[in-house]
N, C-alpha and C positions, 0 to 999 in steps of 0.2 A: 563742762565743755561749753564753749561759746560758738555760735553759728551766726554768720552774717547773711542776711537775705535782703533783697531789694523790694521796696514797697511799690505801689502802683505808679508813683512818680519817678521811680528809678533811684531813690535815695537809699543808701545802705542803712539797715536797721540791725543792731546787735541783739541776739537772743541768747539766753542761757538755757541749755537743755536740762530739763527737770527729770525726765525719764524717757526710756526707750524700751519697748517690750513687744513680744509677739502675741498676737491674738488671732485665732482662726487662720493660721498659716500666713498671716501678714504682719509686717513690722510697723509699729506706730511710734511717733516721737511727740513728746509734750514740751513745748517751748514757751518761755516767758520773756517779753522784751526786757532789756537791761535797764531801761528807764524806770524810775521808781514811781512814775505817774499812774501806773496801772498794775492791777493784780490779775488781770485776765491772761489766760494762756491760749496758745494756738496749738492745734493738734493736726498732724499730717500723717499720711501713710508714706513710708519710706520705700522708694522704688529704684531698682537699678537703672542706670543709663548706659548709653553706648560708650561713654568715657570710662575706661578701666579704672576701678577703684573709687568712682564718684557716684554717689547716690543722689536721686532727685526726691523732691517732696511733692506729694500730690494732695490737694485739698479733698476733704471727705464731706459727706452729707451731714446736715444737722443731726439727724437721728444717730448716725454712726459716731459723730462727735460726742454726743451725750453718752453713748455706750462706752466709748473709750475713756471719757473723762471719769465715769463711774468706776471703771477698772483702775485708773490712775489713782483716784481717791482711796480706794481700798488698799492698793499697793503701798501708798505713802501716808496712811493715816497716822503713823507715829512720827513722821517727818515734818508734816505741814498741819496747820490749824485751819481746817475747812469750816466755813460757816454754812449753815442751812442744810 
């Protein structure tokens, strides 16, 4: 599944959703930019919005990002080759 987000300058950036899962009663999504220039992922908390059927994405703390990334790596150890 692809998701389009706007960067800080308002430019559309295409992301591929690598995983979505619940942890401690919250839902998180792991995204990777469609450009092949990076292998870094972005992690957000999925939150409901006032628009029916539309979810928002909320940034999370660096500590929570690492926690969720560790869960993502464990869930996807057979799907991706993680270094380090």
